[in-house]
CHARMM internal coordinates of N, CA and C (Angstrom, degrees):
IC EDIT
DIST 1 N 1 CA 1.4402
DIST 1 CA 1 C 1.5252
ANGL 1 N 1 CA 1 C 108.47
DIST 1 C 2 N 1.3301
ANGL 1 CA 1 C 2 N 117.45
DIHE 1 N 1 CA 1 C 2 N 137.53
DIST 2 N 2 CA 1.4495
ANGL 1 C 2 N 2 CA 121.66
DIHE 1 CA 1 C 2 N 2 CA -178.13
DIST 2 CA 2 C 1.5123
ANGL 2 N 2 CA 2 C 112.98
DIHE 1 C 2 N 2 CA 2 C -73.26
DIST 2 C 3 N 1.3075
ANGL 2 CA 2 C 3 N 114.66
DIHE 2 N 2 CA 2 C 3 N 163.27
DIST 3 N 3 CA 1.4541
ANGL 2 C 3 N 3 CA 120.52
DIHE 2 CA 2 C 3 N 3 CA 178.17
DIST 3 CA 3 C 1.5160
ANGL 3 N 3 CA 3 C 109.06
DIHE 2 C 3 N 3 CA 3 C -98.81
DIST 3 C 4 N 1.3319
ANGL 3 CA 3 C 4 N 115.10
DIHE 3 N 3 CA 3 C 4 N 147.80
DIST 4 N 4 CA 1.4520
ANGL 3 C 4 N 4 CA 120.82
DIHE 3 CA 3 C 4 N 4 CA 177.24
DIST 4 CA 4 C 1.5146
ANGL 4 N 4 CA 4 C 109.84
DIHE 3 C 4 N 4 CA 4 C -96.81
DIST 4 C 5 N 1.3193
ANGL 4 CA 4 C 5 N 115.82
DIHE 4 N 4 CA 4 C 5 N 148.00
DIST 5 N 5 CA 1.4536
ANGL 4 C 5 N 5 CA 120.53
DIHE 4 CA 4 C 5 N 5 CA 175.02
DIST 5 CA 5 C 1.5207
ANGL 5 N 5 CA 5 C 109.35
DIHE 4 C 5 N 5 CA 5 C -67.30
DIST 5 C 6 N 1.3132
ANGL 5 CA 5 C 6 N 115.86
DIHE 5 N 5 CA 5 C 6 N 152.92
DIST 6 N 6 CA 1.4609
ANGL 5 C 6 N 6 CA 121.25
DIHE 5 CA 5 C 6 N 6 CA 178.68
DIST 6 CA 6 C 1.5272
ANGL 6 N 6 CA 6 C 110.24
DIHE 5 C 6 N 6 CA 6 C -57.17
DIST 6 C 7 N 1.3256
ANGL 6 CA 6 C 7 N 118.10
DIHE 6 N 6 CA 6 C 7 N -40.40
DIST 7 N 7 CA 1.4650
ANGL 6 C 7 N 7 CA 121.08
DIHE 6 CA 6 C 7 N 7 CA -178.93
DIST 7 CA 7 C 1.5290
ANGL 7 N 7 CA 7 C 111.44
DIHE 6 C 7 N 7 CA 7 C -64.17
DIST 7 C 8 N 1.3362
ANGL 7 CA 7 C 8 N 116.90
DIHE 7 N 7 CA 7 C 8 N -34.71
DIST 8 N 8 CA 1.4645
ANGL 7 C 8 N 8 CA 120.80
DIHE 7 CA 7 C 8 N 8 CA 176.78
DIST 8 CA 8 C 1.5187
ANGL 8 N 8 CA 8 C 110.32
DIHE 7 C 8 N 8 CA 8 C -66.55
DIST 8 C 9 N 1.3346
ANGL 8 CA 8 C 9 N 116.83
DIHE 8 N 8 CA 8 C 9 N -45.97
DIST 9 N 9 CA 1.4661
ANGL 8 C 9 N 9 CA 120.58
DIHE 8 CA 8 C 9 N 9 CA 177.75
DIST 9 CA 9 C 1.5229
ANGL 9 N 9 CA 9 C 111.25
DIHE 8 C 9 N 9 CA 9 C -61.51
DIST 9 C 10 N 1.3176
ANGL 9 CA 9 C 10 N 116.96
DIHE 9 N 9 CA 9 C 10 N -41.81
DIST 10 N 10 CA 1.4634
ANGL 9 C 10 N 10 CA 120.45
DIHE 9 CA 9 C 10 N 10 CA 178.44
DIST 10 CA 10 C 1.5294
ANGL 10 N 10 CA 10 C 110.93
DIHE 9 C 10 N 10 CA 10 C -63.02
DIST 10 C 11 N 1.3229
ANGL 10 CA 10 C 11 N 116.24
DIHE 10 N 10 CA 10 C 11 N -39.13
DIST 11 N 11 CA 1.4651
ANGL 10 C 11 N 11 CA 120.01
DIHE 10 CA 10 C 11 N 11 CA 177.22
DIST 11 CA 11 C 1.5171
ANGL 11 N 11 CA 11 C 111.85
DIHE 10 C 11 N 11 CA 11 C -63.68
DIST 11 C 12 N 1.3346
ANGL 11 CA 11 C 12 N 116.48
DIHE 11 N 11 CA 11 C 12 N -44.07
DIST 12 N 12 CA 1.4613
ANGL 11 C 12 N 12 CA 120.26
DIHE 11 CA 11 C 12 N 12 CA 177.67
DIST 12 CA 12 C 1.5272
ANGL 12 N 12 CA 12 C 110.83
DIHE 11 C 12 N 12 CA 12 C -62.00
DIST 12 C 13 N 1.3305
ANGL 12 CA 12 C 13 N 116.65
DIHE 12 N 12 CA 12 C 13 N -42.76
DIST 13 N 13 CA 1.4678
ANGL 12 C 13 N 13 CA 120.62
DIHE 12 CA 12 C 13 N 13 CA 179.74
DIST 13 CA 13 C 1.5245
ANGL 13 N 13 CA 13 C 110.55
DIHE 12 C 13 N 13 CA 13 C -62.56
DIST 13 C 14 N 1.3208
ANGL 13 CA 13 C 14 N 116.26
DIHE 13 N 13 CA 13 C 14 N -38.62
DIST 14 N 14 CA 1.4634
ANGL 13 C 14 N 14 CA 119.97
DIHE 13 CA 13 C 14 N 14 CA 178.17
DIST 14 CA 14 C 1.5162
ANGL 14 N 14 CA 14 C 112.36
DIHE 13 C 14 N 14 CA 14 C -63.88
DIST 14 C 15 N 1.3221
ANGL 14 CA 14 C 15 N 116.40
DIHE 14 N 14 CA 14 C 15 N -43.38
DIST 15 N 15 CA 1.4684
ANGL 14 C 15 N 15 CA 120.62
DIHE 14 CA 14 C 15 N 15 CA 178.14
DIST 15 CA 15 C 1.5302
ANGL 15 N 15 CA 15 C 110.51
DIHE 14 C 15 N 15 CA 15 C -63.10
DIST 15 C 16 N 1.3273
ANGL 15 CA 15 C 16 N 115.57
DIHE 15 N 15 CA 15 C 16 N -44.27
DIST 16 N 16 CA 1.4695
ANGL 15 C 16 N 16 CA 119.35
DIHE 15 CA 15 C 16 N 16 CA 178.72
DIST 16 CA 16 C 1.5144
ANGL 16 N 16 CA 16 C 111.28
DIHE 15 C 16 N 16 CA 16 C -58.90
DIST 16 C 17 N 1.3118
ANGL 16 CA 16 C 17 N 117.36
DIHE 16 N 16 CA 16 C 17 N -49.43
DIST 17 N 17 CA 1.4566
ANGL 16 C 17 N 17 CA 119.19
DIHE 16 CA 16 C 17 N 17 CA -176.52
DIST 17 CA 17 C 1.5218
ANGL 17 N 17 CA 17 C 112.32
DIHE 16 C 17 N 17 CA 17 C -71.62
DIST 17 C 18 N 1.3171
ANGL 17 CA 17 C 18 N 117.79
DIHE 17 N 17 CA 17 C 18 N -35.54
DIST 18 N 18 CA 1.4664
ANGL 17 C 18 N 18 CA 121.29
DIHE 17 CA 17 C 18 N 18 CA -176.89
DIST 18 CA 18 C 1.5257
ANGL 18 N 18 CA 18 C 112.70
DIHE 17 C 18 N 18 CA 18 C -75.41
DIST 18 C 19 N 1.3192
ANGL 18 CA 18 C 19 N 117.66
DIHE 18 N 18 CA 18 C 19 N -38.23
DIST 19 N 19 CA 1.4577
ANGL 18 C 19 N 19 CA 120.27
DIHE 18 CA 18 C 19 N 19 CA -170.45
DIST 19 CA 19 C 1.5243
ANGL 19 N 19 CA 19 C 115.90
DIHE 18 C 19 N 19 CA 19 C -117.97
DIST 19 C 20 N 1.3105
ANGL 19 CA 19 C 20 N 119.29
DIHE 19 N 19 CA 19 C 20 N -27.59
DIST 20 N 20 CA 1.4588
ANGL 19 C 20 N 20 CA 119.00
DIHE 19 CA 19 C 20 N 20 CA -167.26
DIST 20 CA 20 C 1.5186
ANGL 20 N 20 CA 20 C 115.94
DIHE 19 C 20 N 20 CA 20 C -112.09
DIST 20 C 21 N 1.3130
ANGL 20 CA 20 C 21 N 118.59
DIHE 20 N 20 CA 20 C 21 N -40.47
DIST 21 N 21 CA 1.4559
ANGL 20 C 21 N 21 CA 119.74
DIHE 20 CA 20 C 21 N 21 CA -170.36
DIST 21 CA 21 C 1.5214
ANGL 21 N 21 CA 21 C 114.02
DIHE 20 C 21 N 21 CA 21 C -65.41
DIST 21 C 22 N 1.3293
ANGL 21 CA 21 C 22 N 118.12
DIHE 21 N 21 CA 21 C 22 N -34.38
DIST 22 N 22 CA 1.4665
ANGL 21 C 22 N 22 CA 119.18
DIHE 21 CA 21 C 22 N 22 CA 177.92
DIST 22 CA 22 C 1.5191
ANGL 22 N 22 CA 22 C 111.70
DIHE 21 C 22 N 22 CA 22 C -60.46
DIST 22 C 23 N 1.3221
ANGL 22 CA 22 C 23 N 116.71
DIHE 22 N 22 CA 22 C 23 N -39.99
DIST 23 N 23 CA 1.4617
ANGL 22 C 23 N 23 CA 121.01
DIHE 22 CA 22 C 23 N 23 CA -177.81
DIST 23 CA 23 C 1.5249
ANGL 23 N 23 CA 23 C 113.40
DIHE 22 C 23 N 23 CA 23 C -88.68
DIST 23 C 24 N 1.3156
ANGL 23 CA 23 C 24 N 116.75
DIHE 23 N 23 CA 23 C 24 N -41.39
DIST 24 N 24 CA 1.4612
ANGL 23 C 24 N 24 CA 120.80
DIHE 23 CA 23 C 24 N 24 CA -172.51
DIST 24 CA 24 C 1.5211
ANGL 24 N 24 CA 24 C 113.84
DIHE 23 C 24 N 24 CA 24 C -104.80
DIST 24 C 25 N 1.3228
ANGL 24 CA 24 C 25 N 118.07
DIHE 24 N 24 CA 24 C 25 N -11.26
DIST 25 N 25 CA 1.4499
ANGL 24 C 25 N 25 CA 121.89
DIHE 24 CA 24 C 25 N 25 CA -174.66
DIST 25 CA 25 C 1.5199
ANGL 25 N 25 CA 25 C 115.42
DIHE 24 C 25 N 25 CA 25 C -46.69
DIST 25 C 26 N 1.3371
ANGL 25 CA 25 C 26 N 118.01
DIHE 25 N 25 CA 25 C 26 N -49.36
DIST 26 N 26 CA 1.4657
ANGL 25 C 26 N 26 CA 118.42
DIHE 25 CA 25 C 26 N 26 CA -176.72
DIST 26 CA 26 C 1.5344
ANGL 26 N 26 CA 26 C 114.22
DIHE 25 C 26 N 26 CA 26 C -78.88
DIST 26 C 27 N 1.3150
ANGL 26 CA 26 C 27 N 117.85
DIHE 26 N 26 CA 26 C 27 N -6.04
DIST 27 N 27 CA 1.4635
ANGL 26 C 27 N 27 CA 120.90
DIHE 26 CA 26 C 27 N 27 CA -175.64
DIST 27 CA 27 C 1.5264
ANGL 27 N 27 CA 27 C 112.16
DIHE 26 C 27 N 27 CA 27 C -92.61
DIST 27 C 28 N 1.3057
ANGL 27 CA 27 C 28 N 115.76
DIHE 27 N 27 CA 27 C 28 N 143.40
DIST 28 N 28 CA 1.4615
ANGL 27 C 28 N 28 CA 120.13
DIHE 27 CA 27 C 28 N 28 CA 169.41
DIST 28 CA 28 C 1.5279
ANGL 28 N 28 CA 28 C 107.43
DIHE 27 C 28 N 28 CA 28 C -70.64
DIST 28 C 29 N 1.3205
ANGL 28 CA 28 C 29 N 117.25
DIHE 28 N 28 CA 28 C 29 N 143.50
DIST 29 N 29 CA 1.4673
ANGL 28 C 29 N 29 CA 120.40
DIHE 28 CA 28 C 29 N 29 CA -177.56
DIST 29 CA 29 C 1.5279
ANGL 29 N 29 CA 29 C 111.19
DIHE 28 C 29 N 29 CA 29 C -53.85
DIST 29 C 30 N 1.3172
ANGL 29 CA 29 C 30 N 116.96
DIHE 29 N 29 CA 29 C 30 N -41.64
DIST 30 N 30 CA 1.4669
ANGL 29 C 30 N 30 CA 120.92
DIHE 29 CA 29 C 30 N 30 CA -177.98
DIST 30 CA 30 C 1.5228
ANGL 30 N 30 CA 30 C 112.65
DIHE 29 C 30 N 30 CA 30 C -65.09
DIST 30 C 31 N 1.3268
ANGL 30 CA 30 C 31 N 117.82
DIHE 30 N 30 CA 30 C 31 N -18.50
DIST 31 N 31 CA 1.4643
ANGL 30 C 31 N 31 CA 119.82
DIHE 30 CA 30 C 31 N 31 CA -178.30
DIST 31 CA 31 C 1.5319
ANGL 31 N 31 CA 31 C 112.80
DIHE 30 C 31 N 31 CA 31 C -92.34
DIST 31 C 32 N 1.3413
ANGL 31 CA 31 C 32 N 117.70
DIHE 31 N 31 CA 31 C 32 N -6.00
DIST 32 N 32 CA 1.4592
ANGL 31 C 32 N 32 CA 120.66
DIHE 31 CA 31 C 32 N 32 CA 179.06
DIST 32 CA 32 C 1.5251
ANGL 32 N 32 CA 32 C 108.59
DIHE 31 C 32 N 32 CA 32 C -75.97
DIST 32 C 33 N 1.3195
ANGL 32 CA 32 C 33 N 115.00
DIHE 32 N 32 CA 32 C 33 N 122.87
DIST 33 N 33 CA 1.4653
ANGL 32 C 33 N 33 CA 121.31
DIHE 32 CA 32 C 33 N 33 CA -175.41
DIST 33 CA 33 C 1.5320
ANGL 33 N 33 CA 33 C 110.84
DIHE 32 C 33 N 33 CA 33 C -104.13
DIST 33 C 34 N 1.3133
ANGL 33 CA 33 C 34 N 116.92
DIHE 33 N 33 CA 33 C 34 N 166.67
DIST 34 N 34 CA 1.4646
ANGL 33 C 34 N 34 CA 119.33
DIHE 33 CA 33 C 34 N 34 CA 173.03
DIST 34 CA 34 C 1.5376
ANGL 34 N 34 CA 34 C 111.69
DIHE 33 C 34 N 34 CA 34 C -56.70
DIST 34 C 35 N 1.3222
ANGL 34 CA 34 C 35 N 117.53
DIHE 34 N 34 CA 34 C 35 N -34.40
DIST 35 N 35 CA 1.4749
ANGL 34 C 35 N 35 CA 120.35
DIHE 34 CA 34 C 35 N 35 CA 178.47
DIST 35 CA 35 C 1.5269
ANGL 35 N 35 CA 35 C 110.93
DIHE 34 C 35 N 35 CA 35 C -63.12
DIST 35 C 36 N 1.3359
ANGL 35 CA 35 C 36 N 117.65
DIHE 35 N 35 CA 35 C 36 N -39.91
DIST 36 N 36 CA 1.4682
ANGL 35 C 36 N 36 CA 120.79
DIHE 35 CA 35 C 36 N 36 CA 175.84
DIST 36 CA 36 C 1.5350
ANGL 36 N 36 CA 36 C 109.80
DIHE 35 C 36 N 36 CA 36 C -58.91
DIST 36 C 37 N 1.3156
ANGL 36 CA 36 C 37 N 115.47
DIHE 36 N 36 CA 36 C 37 N -46.28
DIST 37 N 37 CA 1.4687
ANGL 36 C 37 N 37 CA 120.96
DIHE 36 CA 36 C 37 N 37 CA -178.21
DIST 37 CA 37 C 1.5249
ANGL 37 N 37 CA 37 C 111.18
DIHE 36 C 37 N 37 CA 37 C -64.61
DIST 37 C 38 N 1.3034
ANGL 37 CA 37 C 38 N 116.94
DIHE 37 N 37 CA 37 C 38 N -41.20
DIST 38 N 38 CA 1.4681
ANGL 37 C 38 N 38 CA 121.11
DIHE 37 CA 37 C 38 N 38 CA 178.16
DIST 38 CA 38 C 1.5275
ANGL 38 N 38 CA 38 C 110.96
DIHE 37 C 38 N 38 CA 38 C -61.16
DIST 38 C 39 N 1.3414
ANGL 38 CA 38 C 39 N 116.70
DIHE 38 N 38 CA 38 C 39 N -43.20
DIST 39 N 39 CA 1.4708
ANGL 38 C 39 N 39 CA 119.99
DIHE 38 CA 38 C 39 N 39 CA 178.62
DIST 39 CA 39 C 1.5221
ANGL 39 N 39 CA 39 C 111.10
DIHE 38 C 39 N 39 CA 39 C -62.81
DIST 39 C 40 N 1.3258
ANGL 39 CA 39 C 40 N 116.51
DIHE 39 N 39 CA 39 C 40 N -42.29
DIST 40 N 40 CA 1.4638
ANGL 39 C 40 N 40 CA 120.48
DIHE 39 CA 39 C 40 N 40 CA 178.79
DIST 40 CA 40 C 1.5266
ANGL 40 N 40 CA 40 C 110.29
DIHE 39 C 40 N 40 CA 40 C -62.69
DIST 40 C 41 N 1.3232
ANGL 40 CA 40 C 41 N 117.41
DIHE 40 N 40 CA 40 C 41 N -48.25
DIST 41 N 41 CA 1.4623
ANGL 40 C 41 N 41 CA 120.65
DIHE 40 CA 40 C 41 N 41 CA -179.36
DIST 41 CA 41 C 1.5256
ANGL 41 N 41 CA 41 C 111.87
DIHE 40 C 41 N 41 CA 41 C -62.67
DIST 41 C 42 N 1.3255
ANGL 41 CA 41 C 42 N 116.99
DIHE 41 N 41 CA 41 C 42 N -39.87
DIST 42 N 42 CA 1.4623
ANGL 41 C 42 N 42 CA 120.88
DIHE 41 CA 41 C 42 N 42 CA 177.25
DIST 42 CA 42 C 1.5227
ANGL 42 N 42 CA 42 C 110.17
DIHE 41 C 42 N 42 CA 42 C -60.95
DIST 42 C 43 N 1.3274
ANGL 42 CA 42 C 43 N 117.05
DIHE 42 N 42 CA 42 C 43 N -44.69
DIST 43 N 43 CA 1.4605
ANGL 42 C 43 N 43 CA 120.97
DIHE 42 CA 42 C 43 N 43 CA 179.36
DIST 43 CA 43 C 1.5295
ANGL 43 N 43 CA 43 C 111.23
DIHE 42 C 43 N 43 CA 43 C -63.41
DIST 43 C 44 N 1.3320
ANGL 43 CA 43 C 44 N 117.46
DIHE 43 N 43 CA 43 C 44 N -40.77
DIST 44 N 44 CA 1.4605
ANGL 43 C 44 N 44 CA 120.66
DIHE 43 CA 43 C 44 N 44 CA 179.04
DIST 44 CA 44 C 1.5278
ANGL 44 N 44 CA 44 C 111.58
DIHE 43 C 44 N 44 CA 44 C -65.29
DIST 44 C 45 N 1.3172
ANGL 44 CA 44 C 45 N 116.73
DIHE 44 N 44 CA 44 C 45 N -40.84
DIST 45 N 45 CA 1.4636
ANGL 44 C 45 N 45 CA 120.34
DIHE 44 CA 44 C 45 N 45 CA 178.60
DIST 45 CA 45 C 1.5206
ANGL 45 N 45 CA 45 C 110.16
DIHE 44 C 45 N 45 CA 45 C -65.13
DIST 45 C 46 N 1.3382
ANGL 45 CA 45 C 46 N 117.47
DIHE 45 N 45 CA 45 C 46 N -42.27
DIST 46 N 46 CA 1.4748
ANGL 45 C 46 N 46 CA 120.52
DIHE 45 CA 45 C 46 N 46 CA 177.99
DIST 46 CA 46 C 1.5201
ANGL 46 N 46 CA 46 C 110.49
DIHE 45 C 46 N 46 CA 46 C -62.59
DIST 46 C 47 N 1.3320
ANGL 46 CA 46 C 47 N 116.56
DIHE 46 N 46 CA 46 C 47 N -43.08
DIST 47 N 47 CA 1.4593
ANGL 46 C 47 N 47 CA 120.66
DIHE 46 CA 46 C 47 N 47 CA 178.87
DIST 47 CA 47 C 1.5210
ANGL 47 N 47 CA 47 C 110.10
DIHE 46 C 47 N 47 CA 47 C -61.05
DIST 47 C 48 N 1.3116
ANGL 47 CA 47 C 48 N 116.62
DIHE 47 N 47 CA 47 C 48 N -45.58
DIST 48 N 48 CA 1.4607
ANGL 47 C 48 N 48 CA 121.15
DIHE 47 CA 47 C 48 N 48 CA 179.71
DIST 48 CA 48 C 1.5238
ANGL 48 N 48 CA 48 C 110.60
DIHE 47 C 48 N 48 CA 48 C -63.06
DIST 48 C 49 N 1.3240
ANGL 48 CA 48 C 49 N 117.29
DIHE 48 N 48 CA 48 C 49 N -40.33
DIST 49 N 49 CA 1.4635
ANGL 48 C 49 N 49 CA 121.04
DIHE 48 CA 48 C 49 N 49 CA -179.93
DIST 49 CA 49 C 1.5230
ANGL 49 N 49 CA 49 C 110.81
DIHE 48 C 49 N 49 CA 49 C -63.43
DIST 49 C 50 N 1.3265
ANGL 49 CA 49 C 50 N 116.97
DIHE 49 N 49 CA 49 C 50 N -42.19
DIST 50 N 50 CA 1.4690
ANGL 49 C 50 N 50 CA 120.79
DIHE 49 CA 49 C 50 N 50 CA 178.63
DIST 50 CA 50 C 1.5233
ANGL 50 N 50 CA 50 C 110.26
DIHE 49 C 50 N 50 CA 50 C -63.84
DIST 50 C 51 N 1.3216
ANGL 50 CA 50 C 51 N 116.29
DIHE 50 N 50 CA 50 C 51 N -43.67
DIST 51 N 51 CA 1.4573
ANGL 50 C 51 N 51 CA 119.81
DIHE 50 CA 50 C 51 N 51 CA -178.94
DIST 51 CA 51 C 1.5266
ANGL 51 N 51 CA 51 C 110.63
DIHE 50 C 51 N 51 CA 51 C -65.92
DIST 51 C 52 N 1.3012
ANGL 51 CA 51 C 52 N 117.08
DIHE 51 N 51 CA 51 C 52 N -41.61
DIST 52 N 52 CA 1.4613
ANGL 51 C 52 N 52 CA 120.59
DIHE 51 CA 51 C 52 N 52 CA -179.52
DIST 52 CA 52 C 1.5127
ANGL 52 N 52 CA 52 C 110.79
DIHE 51 C 52 N 52 CA 52 C -66.28
DIST 52 C 53 N 1.3193
ANGL 52 CA 52 C 53 N 116.59
DIHE 52 N 52 CA 52 C 53 N -36.21
DIST 53 N 53 CA 1.4570
ANGL 52 C 53 N 53 CA 120.89
DIHE 52 CA 52 C 53 N 53 CA 179.60
DIST 53 CA 53 C 1.5257
ANGL 53 N 53 CA 53 C 110.92
DIHE 52 C 53 N 53 CA 53 C -62.09
DIST 53 C 54 N 1.3039
ANGL 53 CA 53 C 54 N 116.71
DIHE 53 N 53 CA 53 C 54 N -28.28
DIST 54 N 54 CA 1.4637
ANGL 53 C 54 N 54 CA 121.33
DIHE 53 CA 53 C 54 N 54 CA 179.62
DIST 54 CA 54 C 1.5176
ANGL 54 N 54 CA 54 C 111.60
DIHE 53 C 54 N 54 CA 54 C -98.67
DIST 54 C 55 N 1.3216
ANGL 54 CA 54 C 55 N 117.27
DIHE 54 N 54 CA 54 C 55 N 4.86
DIST 55 N 55 CA 1.4507
ANGL 54 C 55 N 55 CA 121.53
DIHE 54 CA 54 C 55 N 55 CA 178.31
DIST 55 CA 55 C 1.5228
ANGL 55 N 55 CA 55 C 113.77
DIHE 54 C 55 N 55 CA 55 C 75.64
DIST 55 C 56 N 1.3395
ANGL 55 CA 55 C 56 N 117.36
DIHE 55 N 55 CA 55 C 56 N 18.65
DIST 56 N 56 CA 1.4518
ANGL 55 C 56 N 56 CA 120.99
DIHE 55 CA 55 C 56 N 56 CA -178.13
DIST 56 CA 56 C 1.5242
ANGL 56 N 56 CA 56 C 111.20
DIHE 55 C 56 N 56 CA 56 C -107.16
DIST 56 C 57 N 1.2982
ANGL 56 CA 56 C 57 N 115.91
DIHE 56 N 56 CA 56 C 57 N 138.00
DIST 57 N 57 CA 1.4592
ANGL 56 C 57 N 57 CA 122.70
DIHE 56 CA 56 C 57 N 57 CA 172.23
DIST 57 CA 57 C 1.5286
ANGL 57 N 57 CA 57 C 113.53
DIHE 56 C 57 N 57 CA 57 C 52.73
DIST 57 C 58 N 1.3108
ANGL 57 CA 57 C 58 N 116.51
DIHE 57 N 57 CA 57 C 58 N 42.20
DIST 58 N 58 CA 1.4676
ANGL 57 C 58 N 58 CA 119.16
DIHE 57 CA 57 C 58 N 58 CA 176.41
DIST 58 CA 58 C 1.5074
ANGL 58 N 58 CA 58 C 109.69
DIHE 57 C 58 N 58 CA 58 C -56.63
DIST 58 C 59 N 1.2985
ANGL 58 CA 58 C 59 N 115.32
DIHE 58 N 58 CA 58 C 59 N 138.34
DIST 59 N 59 CA 1.4642
ANGL 58 C 59 N 59 CA 123.23
DIHE 58 CA 58 C 59 N 59 CA 177.54
DIST 59 CA 59 C 1.5253
ANGL 59 N 59 CA 59 C 113.86
DIHE 58 C 59 N 59 CA 59 C 63.46
DIST 59 C 60 N 1.3379
ANGL 59 CA 59 C 60 N 117.69
DIHE 59 N 59 CA 59 C 60 N 27.76
DIST 60 N 60 CA 1.4655
ANGL 59 C 60 N 60 CA 120.29
DIHE 59 CA 59 C 60 N 60 CA -178.92
DIST 60 CA 60 C 1.5291
ANGL 60 N 60 CA 60 C 111.69
DIHE 59 C 60 N 60 CA 60 C -62.94
DIST 60 C 61 N 1.3038
ANGL 60 CA 60 C 61 N 117.58
DIHE 60 N 60 CA 60 C 61 N -26.27
DIST 61 N 61 CA 1.4504
ANGL 60 C 61 N 61 CA 120.26
DIHE 60 CA 60 C 61 N 61 CA -179.04
DIST 61 CA 61 C 1.5188
ANGL 61 N 61 CA 61 C 112.51
DIHE 60 C 61 N 61 CA 61 C -94.91
DIST 61 C 62 N 1.3312
ANGL 61 CA 61 C 62 N 116.76
DIHE 61 N 61 CA 61 C 62 N -0.28
DIST 62 N 62 CA 1.4508
ANGL 61 C 62 N 62 CA 121.11
DIHE 61 CA 61 C 62 N 62 CA 179.02
DIST 62 CA 62 C 1.5254
ANGL 62 N 62 CA 62 C 109.26
DIHE 61 C 62 N 62 CA 62 C -85.15
DIST 62 C 63 N 1.3145
ANGL 62 CA 62 C 63 N 117.86
DIHE 62 N 62 CA 62 C 63 N 131.14
DIST 63 N 63 CA 1.4645
ANGL 62 C 63 N 63 CA 119.09
DIHE 62 CA 62 C 63 N 63 CA 179.08
DIST 63 CA 63 C 1.5188
ANGL 63 N 63 CA 63 C 111.35
DIHE 62 C 63 N 63 CA 63 C -59.31
DIST 63 C 64 N 1.3132
ANGL 63 CA 63 C 64 N 116.26
DIHE 63 N 63 CA 63 C 64 N 142.14
DIST 64 N 64 CA 1.4572
ANGL 63 C 64 N 64 CA 121.22
DIHE 63 CA 63 C 64 N 64 CA 178.45
DIST 64 CA 64 C 1.5167
ANGL 64 N 64 CA 64 C 111.79
DIHE 63 C 64 N 64 CA 64 C -72.20
DIST 64 C 65 N 1.2904
ANGL 64 CA 64 C 65 N 115.15
DIHE 64 N 64 CA 64 C 65 N 161.64
DIST 65 N 65 CA 1.4630
ANGL 64 C 65 N 65 CA 119.54
DIHE 64 CA 64 C 65 N 65 CA 178.25
DIST 65 CA 65 C 1.4888
ANGL 65 N 65 CA 65 C 110.34
DIHE 64 C 65 N 65 CA 65 C -110.80
END
COOR INIT
IC SEED 1 N 1 CA 1 C
IC BUILD
């Protein structure tokens, strides 16, 4: 199995802490359902919509180029 660059690992850790651990942290991976994922995505879209409405962090969920 290949090794990941430190920057890649740091990026993954950032995504986990910013978006996933608050909601999924206490759950076993096998217990995460599509409904859990839908709720998370809905919350992220609402957050993004609020931020965009105020002109802040536009495209924060869009992958960088």
